[in-house]
N, C-alpha and C positions, 0 to 999 in steps of 0.2 A: 689349666683353667681354674678360675675361682668360682665360688658360689655366693655372690654378694647379696642375692635376694632369697631369703629363706621362705619362699612362697611357691606353692604349686599353682597351676592354672585354676584349680578349683578353690584355692584360697582367695583369689582376687574377687572383691565385691562386685565388680562389673560383670562377672561371669557367673553370678549366683544362679543356680538352677541347672548349670551345665553338668554337674556331677550326676544328677538324676538321669540325664540323657545318656551319659557314658555308661552308667551302671545298667540301664535298661537294655542297651544294645550290646553290652559286653565288649566295649572298645576303649582303648586309651586314646587321648587326644593331645595335640600339640598346637599351640598358637605360634604363628610365624609372621614374617613380613613387617609392614610398616606399623601395624597396631601393636605388635610385640615390642618393637623398638621404641615406640612412643611410651608404652607402659614403663619400660626400663628407664627412659629419660625422666619420667615423672618420679619414679622411685629414687632416682639419683639426685635430682635437683628440686623436687617439688613435693607434692603430696597427692595421693590418689583419692583422698576423701571427697573432693568436689568434682571429680571427673567421672561422668557417666559414660556408658558404652557409646552413645551417639557422639559425645565430644571427643572420644578417642579415634573416631573415624569420620572426620568432618568432610563435607562436600562430596567428592567422588571417591573417597577412600573406601576400601572394602576390608573385611575381616578375613584373613587367611587362616584356615583351620584344617589340620590334618587328623585323620584317625587311622587306626591299624586294622579296620574291618574291610570287607569287600566293597568295591566301588558301588555295587548295587544297593548298598545300605545308605549311600549318601543322601538321596532325596528324602528318605524317611527320617534320617538324622536331622536334616535341615528343617523339616516340618516340625519336629519335636522341639528343636531349639527355638523356633519362632513362637511356640506356644509357652515355653517354660522359662526362657532367659529374659529378664527385664530389658526392655528397649530393643530386643533382637529384631522385632518386626519392622523397625525403622531403619535397619542397617542392611547393607549389601554384603552377603557372605560368599566367600569362595572356599568351598569345602572339598577336600581331596581324600579319597580312600587309598588303600594300599597300592593299587596299580597306578593311579594318577600320581601318588606321592613319589613312587620310584622314578617316574618319568620326569617330574620336577627336580628331583635330586640330581639326576644325570645332567639336566640342563644347567642347574646352578653350579655344578662342579667345573664347568668350562667357562662360565660367564665371569666377568671381572668381579673381584671380591670386594664387598663393602662390609667390614667386620661388624659395624653397627646394625646392619640389616640381617645379620646371622643370629641375633638374639632370639631365643625361643622360650616359651613357658610350657612345661609339660604337666600333664594331669597326675602323673604318678610319682614325681620327684621334684625337688628344687633343682632346676636345670643349671648345669655349669655355663659360664659365660666366658667367651674368648677374652683373654687379657687385653688384646688390642682394642676390643670394643669398649672395655672399661676405661682404657687410657684415652680413647677418643671422647667419651662422654665427660671425663674429668678435664681434659686439655681443651675441650671445645673445638675440636678439629676432626672432620670426617675423612677417613682414608678411602680411596678407591684404587684398587690394585689390579692391574691388567694381568691376564693369564695368556701365555703365548699360544695355547691351543685353540683359542676361540675362533680364529679365522678358518680352521678346518672342522669346526663343530657342525653337528647336524642342524642346529638352529640357524647358523649363518648360511649354510648351503641351501636350506629350505626357505631362506629369506623370511624368518619369523622373528629374528632378533639381530640387533647391531651392537657393537661394542660401545658406541657413544651413548647408548641408552643407559648403561650402567653409571656413566658420569652424571646424567640427568637425575637418576635415582639418588646418587650421593648428594647432589645439590638439594633435592627435596628433603632428604634426611637432615641436612645441615640447617635448612629453614625450620624444620620441626624442632630441632635442638635449640636453635636461637630463641624461638618463641617460648619454649618450656623453661629454659635456663635464664631468660631475660638478659642474655649476653650476645656479643658478636661471635659467630662461629665461622671457621674457615673450612675449605675443602682441599684436601691434599691428594692430588691425582697426578698421574703420569702425563706430562705435556704431550706425549705421543698420541693420546686419545684423539685430540682434535686434528693433529697432523695426519694420522692414519685415516681418519674419516674423509678429509679433504683430498687425499692423494690416492684413495682406493676406489673400488667399485661400489662403495657403500651408498653414495649419493644416487647412482644409477639404480641400484636395488631399491632404494627408498621411493624412487619415482615410479617404479613398475609394480611394487608389491603392496597389495591391500593390507595384509597382516602388519607390515612395517608402518604403513601410513596410519593405521588406527592406533598402533602402540605409541607412535610419536604424538598423536593428538592427545591421548590420555595423559602422557607424561608432561607435555607442555601445558595442558590445562591445569594439572596439579601444581606446576610451578607458578602459573599465573595467579592461582588462588592464594598462594602463600607469600609471594614476593611483595614487599611493601611498595616498591617503585616499579610500575609497569615500564617506564622508560628505560630503567636500568636493565630490565630483562630483555627488552627489544634490542638494546645495544649489545648485550651478550649474544643473543640469537643471531645478530647480523653477521657474525663470523661463520655461521653455519649455512648461509645461503638459503633462505626461505623458511627457516624454523619459525620466525616471528609471525608469519602469515598462517601457520597451521591452526593455532588457537588464538583468535583475535583478542585484543585488549578489551576489557570491560570497564564501565564507568557508572556514573549516577543514572544514566538513561538507557544503558545497554547492558543486558545480561549475557554472560557467556554460558552456553548450554553444553553439557556433556550427556550424551545419550548412547543407547546401545548400538553396536555395530551390526548391520544386517548382513545376511549371507551373500547378497549381491553386490557388495562393495560400496554401500552407502551407510550413512548414519540415520537413525530414526528421525532426528531433527537437525535443523541447520545449527551451526555453532554459535550464532549470535541472534538476539532478538531485542527489539525496542521495548521499553517499559513505559507505562502510563500511571503515574502516581496521583493523577487527578481524576481517575476513572470513578464514575458513579454507577456501578453495575446494577442491572435489573435482572435478578435471578428468577427463573420459573419456580413457583412454589409447588414442589413435588409432594409436599405433605398432604395435599388434597387430591392427588392423582392416584390412580390405580397402576402404579409402576412397581417394579421389583424391590426397590430400596428407597422409599420416601424418607426424607430426613429434613431437619431444620438446623440452621446455624445457631449455635449458642449465642445469646445476645451479649455475652461478655466480650465477644470479638467484634472488632471493626475491620472493614476491608481497607487495607493500606494501599492497594494498587493492583494493577493487573499487567500481564504481558499483552502485547499485540498478538494476533492469532499466530500460533505455532503449528505449521503443517507437520503432521506425523506421517512419515512414509510407511506404506504397507509392506509387509514382508516378515520373514522369520528372523529373529535375533537369537543366535546360538547361546548367548549369555542369559536369556530370559529364563526365569524359573517359576516355581509355584509356591504359593503361600498357604495360609490357613484354608482348610476345606478344598484343597486342590485348585484354588483360584490362581489365575495367571498373574505373575508379578514381573514388572519391569520398571526400573527407576529412571526418572528424568532429573538431572542435577542442574541447578542454576546458581550463578554467583554474580553479584553486582556490588557496587559501592554503596555504603550506607548513606542514606539521606535523611536529615532531620534528627532531632534528639530522641524520638520515640519510633525508630524504624524497625525494632526487633520483631521478626515474624515468627510466630510460634507454629503455625501450620498453614495449609493452603488447600484449595480445591480446584478441580478442573471444571471448566465451563465450555460446553460446545457452542456452535455458532447460533443456536436457537436460544441460548441463555440457560439451558438445562445443566445444573451442576451434577457432578459425579462424586459420590462419597468415596473417599480413598484414604490412603495412609500418607501422611506428610510430616516432615519435621524440618526445622531450620535452626541456624545458629549464627553467631558473629565470630569473625576472626580478628586477631589483634591489629591487622593492617587496615582495618576500616571496611573490610568487605563483609558482605552478608551472603549466606548460602542457604539453599533450600533443596531438599530431596523429596520427591513426590512419586508415588507409585501410580503409573499410568496404565496398569494392567486392566482395570475395569473399562477404561476408554477403548483400549485396543480390542477388548472382547466384543464390545457392542458397536463401536464406530471405527473400524480399522480404516486407515488412510485418510482420516478427517483432520481438520485443524481444530485446535483447542486454545483457550486462553487460560492462564494460570492466575487465579485470584489469591493474593497474599492476605492472610488473616493475622491480626495482632491483637493483643489484649486491649481492653478498654483504655482509651487515652485519659491520663490523670489530669484532673482539673482542680483548681484551687478551691472550688465550692464543694468538692466531694468530701464526705466525712472521712476521718482518719482511717477507719477500718476498710473503707472502700479503696484506699490508695495502696493497700498491701497487694503484692503480686499474687494474683489468683492462681497462676500456674506454677509458682515457684521460681527459682532463680535461673532456669535454663533448660536445655534439652534433657539433662540428666534427671530433672524432676517433672518432665512433661508427662501428660496423661494419655492413657490409651483409648482406643476406640473399638476394640475387638469385642464382639458379642459372645455370650455363652455363660456357662456356669463352671465353677471349679470342680474337678473330679474328687470323689470321696476317697479314692485309693489311687494315689499318683503312680506308684510303682506298677500296680496291676494294669492301669490304663496304658502306661508306656510300654509294658511288655506286650500288650495286645497290639499296640501301634507297630512295634517292631516286627510282628508276625504278619502284618497286612502287606498286600502287594498293590501297587498302583496308587492313585490319589486316595488319601484317607479323609475320613470325616472327623474333624476336630471340634465339632460343636459342643463337646463335653468340656472343653477348656475355656477358661477365662484368663486372659493375659493380665496379670496383676503386677504392680510395681512395689518393690520393697525398699524401705529406707536402709542405708548401709548399716546403721547401728541398731535397728529395730527388728523384732521378730514378727510383728504384726503387719499385714499388708496395708499400704496406703490406699484408702478408698478412692477410686478414680472418679473424676468428673467426666463430663461428656463434651467432646469437641463437635462431632457430627453424629447425630442419632440415626441409626438404621432400624427399621421396623420390618424388614422383609422376612 
């Protein structure tokens, strides 16, 4: 194995602040999965200077992070990361401690191997990289290698994984590499993947197993988001008898939704929703009401459009987590085709059926295939109005007009999600390490009102002073 990247996880500018978390909890950390492989692709073919953390995990992607501490530390580590790592609060994190890490390693040992997805970044060393992964990045071809023991693995017997899913992951990695390298990329896989799927009990297992159905939904939605041609993807899926219907195609008027899976075999939201870009919303002015979190919309933003009502099913989602101050967090992801020359959405808010908006965390971005995506935390809605329908209002920066002065035409929020501004309240701690040490000792939901989430420029030592998207005064 070679060491082509002379970087530790803590050296990466996107994870600035993570070292303070690791030191405070006394753990070592490892970045794995799709975010790690995309980082490596950028280092090989591009530059990391303009890639923020949000841009490394677009749409429904999450950040896979492992630590060598006890699993009980994971919620507190997650909370500290959201407070201290720039843009972390806008991302979905999948964090595993020692026990969970061992379980994942046993599962990966029997799944089909994708060398490119085995790249990791360690906090304590410049991690070695499989020679095959380097060859794939250089040759622009992603390998997917079947393992004969998978059919007898616990994941297959328990119907939580299928061999064909590894091929879909390889295609997703190839699409990422194509975008980052600006070249065509191939997938090198055993033709037996498809044949074994069609001739085995896999299709029947998929029809009866909720864990398999939800995994397929998330995988096909990720491919939908990345594929330039929806028709080509439908043609590919047609060979799998029904895959094309799992995550419907999106367009200029319909958004594909990825939501949390509930314990009772449903998703929080339906997979598709119509959009209204001619909406002229009338919001309740909560700034004059005695409500917990009155706020106003910064006048720099225009409302670019809204979804039609999205019913949110009631129930527990095992993947839901907690954010700052122990508040409930659950993300809703939307993706649709870009419409118009100025369709970039910087943020969004949820509006209930009475027109009352909910202050929440949201971020969006563009993909090279002309799609636009949005990630919005619906935790505040679920806390106060479980089982209700909401509309998502898209907010974008002021539309540039010829009559505007030159200074007014400059992007107020910067060039994209990597320079977007936070909405978290609080003050910076005077002694960061002492505060983190106290946080590590706490049990249960913690109070992080002492923190302010600040954004740092990659080459600067001074924090960038944040502007306000939604003002909370609770």
